[in-house]
C-alpha positions in Angstrom: 0.0 -0.1 0.0 1.4 3.4 -0.7 0.6 6.9 0.6 -1.8 8.7 -1.5 -0.2 11.9 -0.3 -3.5 13.3 1.5 -1.4 13.3 4.8 -3.6 11.1 6.7 -1.8 7.7 5.9 -4.8 6.0 4.4 -6.6 5.3 1.1 -8.9 2.8 -0.2 -6.5 -0.1 0.0 -5.7 0.3 3.8 -3.6 2.1 6.2 0.2 3.0 5.4 1.6 2.0 8.6 5.2 3.1 7.6 3.9 6.7 6.8 2.0 6.7 10.1 5.1 5.7 12.2 7.4 7.9 10.4 5.0 10.9 11.1 4.7 10.0 14.7 8.5 9.7 15.1 8.9 13.1 13.4 6.3 14.4 15.9 8.8 13.2 18.7 11.6 15.5 17.2 9.2 18.4 16.7 8.0 18.3 20.4 11.6 18.1 21.7 12.6 20.9 19.5 9.5 22.9 20.7 10.2 22.2 24.4 13.8 23.3 23.9 12.9 26.5 22.2 10.5 27.4 25.2 12.5 26.2 28.1 16.1 25.6 26.7 17.9 22.2 27.0 16.9 19.9 29.8 19.7 18.3 31.9 22.7 17.3 29.8 20.5 16.9 26.6 22.0 18.0 23.2 21.0 17.1 19.8 22.8 15.8 16.8 20.4 16.5 13.8 21.4 15.1 10.3 19.4 16.2 7.3 19.5 16.2 3.6 21.1 19.5 2.4 19.7 18.9 -1.2 16.3 19.5 0.0 15.1 22.5 -2.0 13.7 24.1 1.3 16.7 23.8 3.3 18.6 27.0 4.0 22.0 26.8 5.3 25.3 28.7 4.8 27.1 27.6 1.5 30.2 26.3 3.6 28.0 23.6 5.1 27.2 22.1 1.6 29.5 19.5 0.4 29.3 18.5 -3.2 30.3 14.7 -2.4 27.7 14.2 0.3 24.2 15.8 0.7 23.9 15.1 4.5 24.5 17.9 6.8 24.9 17.4 10.6 24.3 20.2 13.1 24.6 19.9 17.0 22.3 22.0 19.2 24.3 22.3 22.6 26.0 25.2 23.9 25.8 27.8 21.2 22.5 28.2 19.7 20.1 31.0 19.4 16.5 31.8 18.2 15.3 28.2 17.9 11.9 28.2 16.5 9.6 25.4 15.4 6.5 25.2 13.4 4.5 22.2 12.0 6.7 21.7 8.9 10.2 23.1 10.0 12.6 24.4 12.7 14.9 27.4 12.4 18.0 28.1 14.7 21.0 30.4 14.6 24.2 28.6 15.2 27.8 29.6 15.4 30.1 28.6 12.6 33.8 29.5 12.9 32.8 32.3 15.3 30.0 33.7 13.2 26.3 33.4 13.9 24.4 32.0 10.9 20.7 31.0 10.5 19.5 27.7 9.2 16.0 26.5 8.1 15.3 22.8 8.1 12.1 21.3 7.0 11.2 18.2 9.1 10.9 16.1 6.0 14.4 16.8 5.3 15.7 15.2 8.7 17.4 11.9 8.3 18.5 11.4 11.9 18.0 12.8 15.4 20.2 11.9 18.3 20.4 12.9 22.1 23.5 11.1 23.1 23.1 12.3 26.7 20.3 9.7 27.2 21.3 7.3 24.3 18.3 8.0 22.2 18.3 8.0 18.4 16.0 8.0 15.5 16.7 7.5 11.9 14.3 8.5 9.0 13.6 7.3 5.6 14.6 9.8 2.8 11.6 11.5 1.3 10.7 10.3 -2.2 11.6 13.4 -4.0 15.1 13.2 -2.6 16.0 9.7 -3.6 17.9 10.5 -6.6 20.4 12.6 -4.7 23.9 11.2 -3.8 23.0 8.0 -1.9 25.5 5.6 -3.3 26.5 4.6 0.2 22.8 3.7 1.2 21.3 0.3 0.1 18.2 0.8 -2.1 16.1 -1.7 0.2 17.1 0.7 3.2 15.9 3.9 1.9 12.3 3.5 3.1 12.8 1.9 6.5 12.3 3.9 9.5 14.7 3.0 12.2 14.8 3.4 15.8 18.2 3.2 17.6 18.7 2.5 21.1 22.1 3.3 22.4 22.8 1.8 26.0 25.2 3.9 28.2 27.2 0.8 28.6 27.4 0.1 24.9 27.6 3.6 23.5 30.2 2.6 20.9 28.2 0.1 19.1 24.7 1.0 19.6 21.9 -1.2 18.2 19.9 -0.3 15.2 16.4 -2.0 15.0 14.4 -2.0 12.0 10.7 -1.8 12.5 10.4 -4.4 9.8 11.6 -7.0 12.2 8.5 -6.7 14.3 6.0 -7.0 11.4 4.3 -10.3 10.6 6.2 -12.3 7.8 3.7 -13.5 5.2 
């Protein structure tokens, strides 16, 4: 079953559970960034956010873009300002080589979100319209699999990646 792009995750064939799970996991990221924008970071939390820099709606300083790799990783920890979230994107000002620069990232462009202070990580599928970008290192069968990563404090070096497909009934 495929998503019919009506943003509710269903069509006449049934539910698009992959779409619904992906949307729910992105809502976790939205909520965490919203709370952080209102109250600041909680405890030792800090975030590594990786996103597709080739998304046409991403706005970043040109020096962050790499012609060999479309992924960009930012860290929200000590030096960030003006974090704002909406239903479809977040904005933040970060320091790059001592200069404050604004970035704009649609949630659909995010490929991973990690809070290493608590060993929590999410890895997302790459949006359909972005699949043709430089993804030679990713197996085509892995592109549409939402992943949840659970890193234990005692096993931080080799965290376990669990595909949601492992929990689905095999037919």
